[in-house]
Backbone as ProteinMPNN parsed JSONL, in Angstrom:
{"seq_chain_A": "XXXXXXXXXXXXXXXXXXXXXXXXXXXXXXXXXXXXXXXXXXXXXXXXXXXXXXXXXXXXXXXXXXXXXXXXXXXXXXX", "coords_chain_A": {"N_chain_A": [[0.998, -1.487, 0.174], [0.926, 2.332, -0.652], [1.856, 5.103, 0.836], [0.537, 8.251, 2.128], [2.127, 11.11, 0.85], [2.622, 13.303, 3.121], [4.021, 15.67, 3.69], [3.088, 17.066, 0.85], [0.648, 18.318, 2.042], [-0.627, 21.406, 2.111], [-2.196, 21.658, 4.978], [-1.133, 20.58, 7.075], [1.761, 19.776, 9.337], [4.9, 18.65, 10.38], [6.56, 18.527, 12.806], [10.185, 18.139, 14.44], [10.039, 16.617, 18.513], [7.003, 18.099, 18.762], [4.679, 16.115, 19.122], [5.589, 14.091, 18.932], [6.575, 14.32, 16.315], [4.799, 13.688, 15.163], [2.339, 13.783, 12.291], [0.687, 16.939, 12.142], [-2.364, 18.906, 12.515], [-1.718, 22.272, 11.382], [-0.369, 24.484, 13.22], [-1.792, 23.532, 15.421], [-2.266, 20.865, 18.009], [-3.191, 18.039, 17.278], [-2.668, 15.401, 15.655], [-2.952, 13.962, 12.714], [-3.782, 11.895, 11.774], [-5.631, 11.178, 14.068], [-8.323, 12.561, 13.156], [-9.08, 10.994, 10.807], [-9.513, 8.454, 12.557], [-11.895, 9.536, 13.683], [-13.7, 9.73, 12.343], [-13.731, 6.927, 10.628], [-14.638, 6.183, 12.804], [-17.825, 7.507, 13.03], [-17.8, 9.802, 12.779], [-18.64, 13.374, 11.369], [-17.083, 15.756, 9.374], [-18.469, 18.27, 10.683], [-18.964, 17.252, 13.291], [-15.942, 17.02, 13.973], [-14.997, 19.14, 13.878], [-16.113, 20.343, 16.164], [-15.754, 18.848, 18.456], [-13.247, 18.941, 18.63], [-11.153, 21.869, 20.357], [-10.296, 24.702, 18.714], [-9.729, 23.904, 16.381], [-9.963, 24.098, 12.705], [-12.085, 24.675, 10.774], [-11.877, 24.927, 7.81], [-9.055, 23.42, 7.511], [-9.357, 21.117, 8.835], [-10.865, 20.004, 6.528], [-9.553, 20.693, 4.401], [-7.283, 18.484, 4.589], [-8.981, 16.16, 4.525], [-9.692, 16.158, 1.827], [-7.427, 16.311, 0.67], [-6.498, 13.28, 0.879], [-8.329, 11.718, 0.093], [-7.94, 12.709, -2.53], [-6.018, 11.728, -3.46], [-6.659, 9.002, -3.92], [-7.155, 9.331, -6.4], [-5.262, 9.106, -7.93], [-4.052, 6.961, -10.15], [-2.881, 3.481, -9.925], [0.573, 2.964, -9.013], [1.335, 0.288, -9.828], [-0.421, -0.204, -12.326], [0.053, 0.61, -14.116]], "CA_chain_A": [[0.096, -0.017, -0.214], [1.337, 3.369, -1.399], [1.802, 6.166, 1.316], [0.516, 9.82, 1.464], [3.651, 12.002, 1.234], [2.117, 14.188, 4.018], [4.799, 17.263, 3.51], [2.684, 17.917, 0.225], [-0.981, 19.26, 2.379], [-0.779, 22.603, 3.17], [-2.557, 22.145, 6.17], [-0.077, 19.518, 8.353], [2.965, 19.824, 9.841], [5.638, 17.546, 11.326], [8.117, 18.954, 14.112], [10.608, 17.07, 15.45], [9.415, 17.475, 19.687], [5.986, 18.267, 18.665], [4.207, 14.931, 18.748], [6.952, 12.728, 18.662], [6.728, 14.23, 14.955], [3.581, 13.233, 14.184], [1.508, 15.147, 11.079], [-0.519, 17.11, 12.962], [-2.792, 20.072, 11.673], [-0.814, 23.391, 11.808], [-0.575, 25.101, 15.058], [-2.245, 22.628, 16.926], [-1.35, 19.523, 18.129], [-4.295, 17.434, 16.999], [-2.722, 14.417, 14.664], [-3.901, 13.698, 11.415], [-4.562, 9.998, 12.508], [-7.065, 11.336, 14.85], [-9.294, 12.898, 12.24], [-9.516, 9.933, 9.687], [-9.852, 7.828, 13.303], [-12.793, 9.99, 14.047], [-14.749, 9.218, 10.742], [-14.03, 5.893, 11.315], [-15.862, 5.996, 14.078], [-18.984, 7.661, 12.371], [-18.207, 11.07, 12.952], [-18.257, 14.079, 10.671], [-16.145, 16.833, 9.15], [-18.785, 18.838, 12.09], [-18.069, 17.075, 14.791], [-14.54, 16.995, 14.678], [-14.541, 20.567, 14.598], [-16.823, 20.842, 17.215], [-15.435, 17.919, 19.654], [-11.809, 19.443, 19.27], [-11.649, 23.202, 20.492], [-9.868, 25.585, 18.147], [-9.831, 23.502, 14.642], [-10.011, 24.843, 11.634], [-12.605, 23.765, 9.721], [-11.269, 24.422, 6.438], [-7.983, 22.879, 7.911], [-9.656, 19.564, 8.221], [-11.773, 19.618, 5.447], [-8.334, 20.181, 3.032], [-6.693, 17.313, 4.976], [-9.777, 14.809, 4.105], [-9.941, 16.34, 0.386], [-6.282, 15.761, 0.43], [-6.279, 12.347, 0.956], [-9.433, 11.691, -1.271], [-7.389, 13.171, -4.05], [-4.585, 10.738, -3.575], [-7.231, 7.677, -4.138], [-7.625, 9.521, -8.199], [-4.076, 8.363, -8.81], [-3.791, 5.522, -10.802], [-1.819, 2.763, -9.025], [1.819, 2.472, -9.934], [1.35, -1.068, -10.457], [-1.457, -0.07, -12.997], [1.205, 1.163, -15.471]], "C_chain_A": [[0.99, 1.245, -0.026], [1.036, 4.456, -0.084], [1.748, 7.282, 1.521], [1.44, 10.165, 1.654], [2.639, 13.395, 1.592], [2.399, 15.911, 3.466], [3.926, 17.951, 1.891], [1.034, 18.788, 0.027], [-0.231, 20.113, 2.647], [-1.497, 22.684, 4.468], [-2.002, 21.556, 7.514], [1.139, 20.226, 8.214], [3.447, 18.167, 10.394], [6.796, 18.141, 12.058], [8.14, 18.502, 14.896], [10.151, 17.725, 16.804], [8.22, 17.666, 19.85], [5.383, 16.906, 18.863], [4.574, 13.802, 18.612], [7.26, 13.216, 16.969], [5.714, 13.994, 14.174], [3.224, 14.462, 13.009], [0.737, 15.371, 12.022], [-1.291, 18.786, 12.132], [-1.97, 21.201, 12.043], [-0.841, 24.388, 12.886], [-1.434, 24.339, 15.604], [-1.52, 21.141, 16.942], [-2.89, 18.036, 17.778], [-3.033, 16.368, 15.426], [-3.813, 13.657, 13.818], [-4.442, 12.032, 11.355], [-5.732, 10.685, 13.066], [-8.382, 11.842, 13.905], [-9.693, 11.704, 11.464], [-9.904, 8.715, 11.478], [-11.418, 7.662, 13.636], [-14.139, 9.9, 13.058], [-14.418, 8.171, 10.993], [-14.601, 5.364, 11.935], [-17.303, 6.422, 14.354], [-19.257, 9.047, 12.906], [-18.106, 12.165, 11.893], [-17.65, 14.611, 10.745], [-16.55, 17.88, 10.882], [-18.691, 18.739, 13.637], [-17.234, 17.051, 14.879], [-14.621, 17.985, 14.669], [-15.767, 21.085, 16.034], [-16.217, 20.062, 18.523], [-13.906, 18.466, 20.346], [-11.709, 20.627, 19.156], [-10.109, 23.52, 19.598], [-9.026, 24.685, 16.7], [-10.251, 23.918, 13.881], [-10.869, 24.506, 10.858], [-12.39, 23.518, 8.217], [-9.697, 23.799, 6.865], [-8.312, 21.31, 7.796], [-9.956, 19.218, 6.996], [-10.156, 19.486, 4.053], [-7.421, 19.027, 3.066], [-7.518, 15.77, 4.501], [-9.641, 14.639, 2.492], [-8.19, 15.768, -0.075], [-6.06, 14.155, 0.144], [-7.654, 11.593, -0.311], [-8.774, 12.133, -2.653], [-6.314, 12.016, -4.177], [-5.044, 9.399, -4.073], [-7.229, 8.231, -5.825], [-6.975, 8.829, -8.971], [-3.995, 7.438, -9.185], [-2.567, 4.696, -9.99], [-0.53, 2.899, -9.957], [1.799, 1.121, -10.667], [0.528, -1.359, -11.74], [-1.182, 0.223, -14.17], [1.479, 0.116, -16.241]], "O_chain_A": [[1.852, 1.139, 0.845], [-0.166, 4.689, 0.04], [2.796, 7.86, 1.232], [1.993, 9.721, 2.66], [2.109, 14.196, 0.822], [1.677, 16.835, 3.094], [4.046, 19.158, 1.682], [0.452, 19.371, -0.887], [0.783, 19.915, 3.317], [-1.433, 23.748, 5.083], [-2.285, 21.896, 8.663], [1.503, 21.007, 7.334], [2.851, 17.123, 10.66], [7.95, 18.08, 11.634], [7.345, 18.234, 15.797], [9.864, 18.922, 16.807], [7.867, 17.509, 21.019], [6.365, 16.296, 18.441], [4.027, 12.758, 18.258], [8.101, 12.567, 16.347], [5.621, 14.036, 12.947], [3.669, 15.604, 12.896], [0.148, 14.532, 12.704], [-0.694, 19.53, 11.353], [-1.449, 21.095, 13.154], [-1.883, 25.018, 13.071], [-1.867, 24.853, 16.635], [-0.67, 20.566, 16.262], [-3.109, 17.195, 18.65], [-2.798, 16.921, 14.352], [-4.883, 13.084, 14.025], [-5.389, 11.401, 10.886], [-6.787, 10.705, 12.431], [-9.466, 11.308, 14.142], [-10.894, 11.451, 11.559], [-10.922, 8.07, 11.228], [-12.087, 6.643, 13.806], [-15.339, 10.035, 13.297], [-14.86, 8.03, 12.133], [-15.093, 4.241, 11.824], [-17.969, 6.068, 15.327], [-20.326, 9.485, 13.331], [-17.135, 11.831, 11.214], [-17.081, 14.65, 11.836], [-15.775, 18.173, 11.793], [-18.499, 19.469, 14.609], [-16.967, 17.035, 16.081], [-14.245, 18.348, 15.784], [-15.95, 22.181, 16.563], [-16.211, 20.668, 19.594], [-13.462, 18.512, 21.493], [-12.041, 21.043, 18.046], [-9.083, 22.852, 19.719], [-7.917, 24.943, 16.233], [-11.349, 24.376, 14.198], [-10.388, 23.837, 9.944], [-12.576, 22.498, 7.554], [-9.107, 23.894, 5.789], [-7.81, 20.489, 7.028], [-9.433, 18.277, 6.399], [-9.872, 18.621, 3.225], [-6.859, 18.561, 2.075], [-6.998, 14.687, 4.231], [-9.523, 13.568, 1.897], [-7.915, 14.98, -0.98], [-5.421, 13.847, -0.862], [-7.474, 11.08, -1.415], [-9.24, 11.801, -3.743], [-5.961, 11.592, -5.277], [-4.229, 8.628, -4.579], [-7.325, 7.272, -6.592], [-7.272, 8.207, -9.99], [-3.769, 6.647, -8.269], [-1.545, 5.218, -9.544], [-0.502, 2.939, -11.187], [2.162, 0.914, -11.825], [0.62, -2.461, -12.28], [-1.929, 0.154, -15.146], [2.228, 0.24, -17.21]]}, "name": "protein", "num_of_chains": 1, "seq": "XXXXXXXXXXXXXXXXXXXXXXXXXXXXXXXXXXXXXXXXXXXXXXXXXXXXXXXXXXXXXXXXXXXXXXXXXXXXXXX"}
C-alpha cells in the first residue's frame, strides 16, 4: 500500500519534538490520524470541529480532500 506524502498537504506540519514528529494540523497538536479515526468511528467533519477546540474547519476539510485526491491517482502497479 502506498503511503501519502503529507509534506505536500498545506494544512499539516511535522515538527520534531511536537507530538513525536507526527503529522498534525498546522498550529495545533491534533494528529492527522485522529481525524480519520473519528471519521471511521462515524463522526462527520462538523462533529470533529465541534469536538476538538481550536480546529479550523477548512484545515480539516483540506486534510480529508488531500487524502481523497490521492485515491484518484492510478496505482504504480497498474501502469
